[in-house]
MDTraj code that builds the backbone (N, CA, C; nanometers):
import mdtraj as md
import numpy as np

residues = "MET ASP GLU PHE PRO ALA PRO LYS LEU MET GLU ILE PRO ALA GLY HIS TYR ALA ALA HIS PRO TYR ASP HIS VAL MET LEU ASP GLY GLU HIS VAL GLY LEU SER THR TYR PRO VAL TYR SER ALA ASN GLU ARG ALA TRP ILE SER LEU ALA MET LEU ARG SER ASP LEU SER ARG GLU GLY THR ASN VAL SER ILE LEU TRP GLY GLU LYS LYS GLY GLY SER HIS LYS PRO HIS VAL GLU LYS HIS SER GLN ILE SER ILE LYS ALA ARG VAL HIS PRO TRP PRO ILE HIS GLN ALA SER ARG GLU GLN TYR ARG ALA GLN ARG".split()
xyz = np.array([
    [-14.4925, 10.6607, 11.2059],
    [-14.6318, 10.6094, 11.1865],
    [-14.6712, 10.6255, 11.0426],
    [-14.7313, 10.5277, 10.9869],
    [-14.7835, 10.5298, 10.8492],
    [-14.8781, 10.6501, 10.8229],
    [-14.8999, 10.7011, 10.7179],
    [-14.9929, 10.8063, 10.6926],
    [-15.1392, 10.7454, 10.6985],
    [-15.1606, 10.6300, 10.6560],
    [-15.2804, 10.5542, 10.6524],
    [-15.2614, 10.4216, 10.7187],
    [-15.2560, 10.4080, 10.8559],
    [-15.2104, 10.2857, 10.9170],
    [-15.3201, 10.1736, 10.9236],
    [-15.4463, 10.2022, 10.9114],
    [-15.5601, 10.1136, 10.9220],
    [-15.5832, 10.0440, 10.7854],
    [-15.5928, 9.9070, 10.7720],
    [-15.6355, 9.8352, 10.6518],
    [-15.7667, 9.8822, 10.6138],
    [-15.8108, 9.8494, 10.4882],
    [-15.9426, 9.8728, 10.4368],
    [-16.0508, 9.7909, 10.5115],
    [-16.1503, 9.8514, 10.5599],
    [-16.2460, 9.7703, 10.6328],
    [-16.3172, 9.6733, 10.5548],
    [-16.3389, 9.5449, 10.5966],
    [-16.4237, 9.4421, 10.5270],
    [-16.5525, 9.4461, 10.5803],
    [-16.6393, 9.5199, 10.5181],
    [-16.7838, 9.5380, 10.5599],
    [-16.8645, 9.4198, 10.5451],
    [-16.9326, 9.3792, 10.6408],
    [-17.0153, 9.2532, 10.6283],
    [-17.1533, 9.2950, 10.5948],
    [-17.2245, 9.2303, 10.5042],
    [-17.1848, 9.0947, 10.4500],
    [-17.1022, 9.0985, 10.3232],
    [-17.0854, 9.2245, 10.2546],
    [-17.0121, 9.2249, 10.1420],
    [-16.9131, 9.3437, 10.1409],
    [-16.7907, 9.3263, 10.1011],
    [-16.6966, 9.4212, 10.0995],
    [-16.6834, 9.4989, 9.9703],
    [-16.7938, 9.5518, 9.9116],
    [-16.7935, 9.6308, 9.7903],
    [-16.7668, 9.7736, 9.8123],
    [-16.6479, 9.8130, 9.7674],
    [-16.6188, 9.9640, 9.7848],
    [-16.5982, 10.0240, 9.6478],
    [-16.6470, 9.9495, 9.5481],
    [-16.6364, 10.0036, 9.4161],
    [-16.7551, 9.9551, 9.3233],
    [-16.7809, 10.0069, 9.2069],
    [-16.8933, 9.9706, 9.1407],
    [-16.8603, 9.8337, 9.0675],
    [-16.7292, 9.8143, 9.0361],
    [-16.6766, 9.6739, 8.9862],
    [-16.5665, 9.6413, 9.0692],
    [-16.5852, 9.5860, 9.1959],
    [-16.4671, 9.5603, 9.2725],
    [-16.3764, 9.4358, 9.2213],
    [-16.2566, 9.4608, 9.2309],
    [-16.1627, 9.3535, 9.2027],
    [-16.0139, 9.3851, 9.2702],
    [-15.9610, 9.2708, 9.3217],
    [-15.8357, 9.2874, 9.3855],
    [-15.7381, 9.1978, 9.3176],
    [-15.6070, 9.2153, 9.3284],
    [-15.5053, 9.1298, 9.2770],
    [-15.4993, 9.0084, 9.3575],
    [-15.4910, 8.8951, 9.2861],
    [-15.4444, 8.7726, 9.3374],
    [-15.3003, 8.7523, 9.3151],
    [-15.2248, 8.7272, 9.4265],
    [-15.0798, 8.7205, 9.4238],
    [-15.0198, 8.5930, 9.4662],
    [-14.9032, 8.5517, 9.4033],
    [-14.8310, 8.4352, 9.4510],
    [-14.6882, 8.4743, 9.4357],
    [-14.6239, 8.4660, 9.5505],
    [-14.4746, 8.4924, 9.5565],
    [-14.4420, 8.6302, 9.4867],
    [-14.5185, 8.7420, 9.5061],
    [-14.5051, 8.8631, 9.4536],
    [-14.5478, 8.8734, 9.3197],
    [-14.6023, 8.7668, 9.2479],
    [-14.6384, 8.7759, 9.1192],
    [-14.7966, 8.7833, 9.0975],
    [-14.8388, 8.8780, 9.0100],
    [-14.9936, 8.8899, 8.9884],
    [-15.0363, 8.7709, 8.9012],
    [-15.1250, 8.6819, 8.9667],
    [-15.1706, 8.5625, 8.9007],
    [-15.3188, 8.5586, 8.8814],
    [-15.3892, 8.6706, 8.9091],
    [-15.5308, 8.6598, 8.8866],
    [-15.6017, 8.7738, 8.9446],
    [-15.7459, 8.7633, 8.9435],
    [-15.8263, 8.8767, 9.0054],
    [-15.9255, 8.8132, 9.0937],
    [-15.9431, 8.8781, 9.2133],
    [-16.0560, 8.8475, 9.3001],
    [-16.1587, 8.9484, 9.3000],
    [-16.2906, 8.9034, 9.2929],
    [-16.3942, 8.9961, 9.2752],
    [-16.5139, 8.9584, 9.3802],
    [-16.5917, 9.0614, 9.4092],
    [-16.7155, 9.0459, 9.4926],
    [-16.6783, 8.9640, 9.6253],
    [-16.6011, 9.0199, 9.7073],
    [-16.5698, 8.9432, 9.8485],
    [-16.7105, 8.9557, 9.9389],
    [-16.7430, 8.8528, 9.9938],
    [-16.8592, 8.8458, 10.0746],
    [-16.8328, 8.7562, 10.1927],
    [-16.8984, 8.7751, 10.3103],
    [-16.8831, 8.6929, 10.4288],
    [-16.9934, 8.5994, 10.4193],
    [-16.9675, 8.4633, 10.4240],
    [-17.0650, 8.3496, 10.4238],
    [-17.0940, 8.3145, 10.5655],
    [-17.2097, 8.3299, 10.6122],
    [-17.2534, 8.2878, 10.7411],
    [-17.2351, 8.1341, 10.7423],
    [-17.2908, 8.0770, 10.6366],
    [-17.2916, 7.9164, 10.6268],
    [-17.1434, 7.8627, 10.6495],
    [-17.0585, 7.9351, 10.5810],
    [-16.9124, 7.8730, 10.5734],
    [-16.8443, 7.9377, 10.6895],
    [-16.8836, 8.0459, 10.7445],
    [-16.8210, 8.1091, 10.8509],
    [-16.6774, 8.1589, 10.7971],
    [-16.6798, 8.2251, 10.6800],
    [-16.5565, 8.2551, 10.6102],
    [-16.5922, 8.3648, 10.5109],
    [-16.4876, 8.4471, 10.4899],
    [-16.4934, 8.5365, 10.3565],
    [-16.4612, 8.4485, 10.2389],
    [-16.5464, 8.4755, 10.1432],
    [-16.5284, 8.4157, 10.0041],
    [-16.5358, 8.5198, 9.9017],
    [-16.4753, 8.4813, 9.7761],
    [-16.4671, 8.5646, 9.6755],
    [-16.4545, 8.4842, 9.5429],
    [-16.5259, 8.5248, 9.4368],
    [-16.5056, 8.4678, 9.3144],
    [-16.3574, 8.5119, 9.2706],
    [-16.2866, 8.4338, 9.2016],
    [-16.1550, 8.4605, 9.1378],
    [-16.1289, 8.4043, 9.0015],
    [-16.0505, 8.4846, 8.9311],
    [-16.0120, 8.4227, 8.7976],
    [-15.8581, 8.4112, 8.8168],
    [-15.8097, 8.2918, 8.8076],
    [-15.6723, 8.2492, 8.8337],
    [-15.5941, 8.2017, 8.7020],
    [-15.4790, 8.2118, 8.7118],
    [-15.3911, 8.1384, 8.6106],
    [-15.4342, 7.9856, 8.6140],
    [-15.4585, 7.9367, 8.5099],
    [-15.5136, 7.7850, 8.5193],
    [-15.4272, 7.6815, 8.5921],
    [-15.2848, 7.7020, 8.5861],
    [-15.2119, 7.5964, 8.6563],
    [-15.2133, 7.6137, 8.8159],
    [-15.2864, 7.7284, 8.8647],
    [-15.3105, 7.7523, 9.0088],
    [-15.4424, 7.7159, 9.0550],
    [-15.5259, 7.6756, 8.9759],
    [-15.6620, 7.6550, 9.0079],
    [-15.6969, 7.5308, 9.0920],
    [-15.5923, 7.4458, 9.1267],
    [-15.6168, 7.3319, 9.1946],
    [-15.6746, 7.3752, 9.3404],
    [-15.7630, 7.2868, 9.3897],
    [-15.8091, 7.2989, 9.5289],
    [-15.6953, 7.3036, 9.6325],
    [-15.6887, 7.3878, 9.7234],
    [-15.5846, 7.3976, 9.8206],
    [-15.4684, 7.4863, 9.8067],
    [-15.4578, 7.5314, 9.6739],
    [-15.3513, 7.6242, 9.6320],
    [-15.3502, 7.7480, 9.7258],
    [-15.2396, 7.7856, 9.7915],
    [-15.2352, 7.9020, 9.8745],
    [-15.1949, 8.0209, 9.7930],
    [-15.2702, 8.1256, 9.7857],
    [-15.2365, 8.2491, 9.7313],
    [-15.2638, 8.3671, 9.8347],
    [-15.2467, 8.4937, 9.7863],
    [-15.2809, 8.5991, 9.8741],
    [-15.3672, 8.6974, 9.7855],
    [-15.4404, 8.7824, 9.8565],
    [-15.5277, 8.8853, 9.7985],
    [-15.4712, 9.0174, 9.8298],
    [-15.4457, 9.1034, 9.7404],
    [-15.3951, 9.2439, 9.7756],
    [-15.5258, 9.3275, 9.7876],
    [-15.5558, 9.3470, 9.9181],
    [-15.6835, 9.4117, 9.9543],
    [-15.6729, 9.5565, 9.9797],
    [-15.7750, 9.6272, 9.9079],
    [-15.7627, 9.7733, 9.9349],
    [-15.7042, 9.8485, 9.8201],
    [-15.7083, 9.9772, 9.8208],
    [-15.6534, 10.0626, 9.7231],
    [-15.5177, 10.1128, 9.7492],
    [-15.4517, 10.1388, 9.6398],
    [-15.3097, 10.1912, 9.6515],
    [-15.3119, 10.3375, 9.7171],
    [-15.1925, 10.3720, 9.7696],
    [-15.1701, 10.5077, 9.8287],
    [-15.2793, 10.5562, 9.9175],
    [-15.3375, 10.4762, 9.9982],
    [-15.4329, 10.5302, 10.0935],
    [-15.5805, 10.5340, 10.0448],
    [-15.6131, 10.4793, 9.9280],
    [-15.7528, 10.4844, 9.8884],
    [-15.7602, 10.5834, 9.7858],
    [-15.8980, 10.5957, 9.7503],
    [-15.9368, 10.6898, 9.6479],
    [-15.9992, 10.8231, 9.6940],
    [-16.0589, 10.9010, 9.6155],
    [-16.1257, 11.0133, 9.6409],
    [-16.2745, 10.9920, 9.6541],
    [-16.3144, 10.8682, 9.6564],
    [-16.4618, 10.8257, 9.6822],
    [-16.4919, 10.8807, 9.8153],
    [-16.6135, 10.9522, 9.8290],
    [-16.6419, 10.9959, 9.9762],
    [-16.6801, 10.8846, 10.0679],
    [-16.7289, 10.7722, 10.0077],
    [-16.7764, 10.6628, 10.0913],
    [-16.6605, 10.5556, 10.1205],
    [-16.5504, 10.5813, 10.0769],
    [-16.4259, 10.4888, 10.1076],
    [-16.3342, 10.5612, 10.2105],
    [-16.3139, 10.4998, 10.3201],
    [-16.2190, 10.5519, 10.4230],
    [-16.0798, 10.5504, 10.3748],
    [-15.9982, 10.6349, 10.4215],
    [-15.8448, 10.6289, 10.3943],
    [-15.7943, 10.4912, 10.4594],
    [-15.7100, 10.4337, 10.3898],
    [-15.6698, 10.2986, 10.4422],
    [-15.5272, 10.2660, 10.3715],
    [-15.4711, 10.1607, 10.4337],
    [-15.3591, 10.0888, 10.3682],
    [-15.3920, 9.9648, 10.3085],
    [-15.3290, 9.9435, 10.1928],
    [-15.3378, 9.8205, 10.1176],
    [-15.2657, 9.7073, 10.1951],
    [-15.3241, 9.5849, 10.2086],
    [-15.2653, 9.4723, 10.2764],
    [-15.2813, 9.3509, 10.1985],
    [-15.2002, 9.2582, 10.2489],
    [-15.2129, 9.1178, 10.1752],
    [-15.2840, 9.0291, 10.2809],
    [-15.3721, 8.9578, 10.2143],
    [-15.4605, 8.8606, 10.2998],
    [-15.4475, 8.7226, 10.2488],
    [-15.4116, 8.6117, 10.3276],
    [-15.3957, 8.4817, 10.2831],
    [-15.5332, 8.4309, 10.2212],
    [-15.5260, 8.3469, 10.1347],
    [-15.6378, 8.2864, 10.0715],
    [-15.6115, 8.1448, 10.0219],
    [-15.6969, 8.0632, 10.0080],
    [-15.6854, 7.9147, 9.9671],
    [-15.7953, 7.9049, 9.8552],
    [-15.7457, 7.8343, 9.7416],
    [-15.8400, 7.8100, 9.6401],
    [-15.9338, 7.6845, 9.6648],
    [-16.0656, 7.7146, 9.6463],
    [-16.1674, 7.6226, 9.6750],
    [-16.2500, 7.5953, 9.5427],
    [-16.3208, 7.4732, 9.5299],
    [-16.3994, 7.4604, 9.4128],
    [-16.5254, 7.5514, 9.4251],
    [-16.5975, 7.5494, 9.3168],
    [-16.7300, 7.6324, 9.3274],
    [-16.8451, 7.5318, 9.2907],
    [-16.9520, 7.5283, 9.3434],
    [-16.9860, 7.6048, 9.4672],
    [-16.8966, 7.5646, 9.5823],
    [-16.8869, 7.6513, 9.6826],
    [-16.7960, 7.6255, 9.7816],
    [-16.8440, 7.5261, 9.8882],
    [-16.9837, 7.5215, 9.9075],
    [-17.0365, 7.4282, 9.9971],
    [-17.0508, 7.2800, 9.9412],
    [-16.9868, 7.1884, 10.0019],
    [-16.9657, 7.0524, 9.9601],
    [-17.1081, 6.9754, 9.9193],
    [-17.2133, 7.0120, 9.9959],
    [-17.3519, 6.9430, 9.9575],
    [-17.4028, 7.0061, 9.8269],
    [-17.3647, 7.1286, 9.7975],
    [-17.4152, 7.1900, 9.6697],
    [-17.3366, 7.1364, 9.5480],
    [-17.2003, 7.1064, 9.5667],
    [-17.1147, 7.0490, 9.4697],
    [-17.1602, 6.9041, 9.4444],
    [-17.1760, 6.8292, 9.5489],
    [-17.1956, 6.6790, 9.5365],
    [-17.3348, 6.6430, 9.5118],
    [-17.4360, 6.6959, 9.5893],
    [-17.5694, 6.6443, 9.5951],
    [-17.6608, 6.7177, 9.4951],
    [-17.6533, 6.8498, 9.4914],
    [-17.7287, 6.9219, 9.3998],
    [-17.7043, 6.9059, 9.2568],
    [-17.5705, 6.8890, 9.2206],
    [-17.5366, 6.8632, 9.0839],
    [-17.5645, 6.7371, 9.0423],
    [-17.5703, 6.6413, 9.1403],
    [-17.6156, 6.4962, 9.0946],
    [-17.7663, 6.4784, 9.0685],
    [-17.8359, 6.5750, 9.1172],
    [-17.9880, 6.5633, 9.0762],
    [-18.0253, 6.6177, 8.9391],
    [-18.0446, 6.5211, 8.8527],
    [-18.0699, 6.5444, 8.7166],
    [-18.2145, 6.4920, 8.6700],
])
top = md.Topology()
chain = top.add_chain()
for i, resn in enumerate(residues, 1):
    res = top.add_residue(resn, chain, resSeq=i)
    for name in ("N", "CA", "C"):
        top.add_atom(name, md.element.get_by_symbol(name[0]), res)
traj = md.Trajectory(xyz[None], top)
């Protein structure tokens, strides 16, 4: 059995476990960007996060993964539980994520 079998909890509405949270964005084992400020959107019924990616991967629908949690079971922060780092599937979407916001609000000038 692993020393820290449980993955890092994703606390709703925001998974902030650091002052400046960021997680690695990966593609085929290669680090291709950073994901920051993960939150659960009740409107979208999904976890979303802002990310900075390599420009050639920024197309809508590109599948990547997020390396979630801290290495080696977490940190010494008293408010962060011991955990395992895991890979979470993710897909690139435009910003703002909500279609009406992208198409209607931006068209109002």
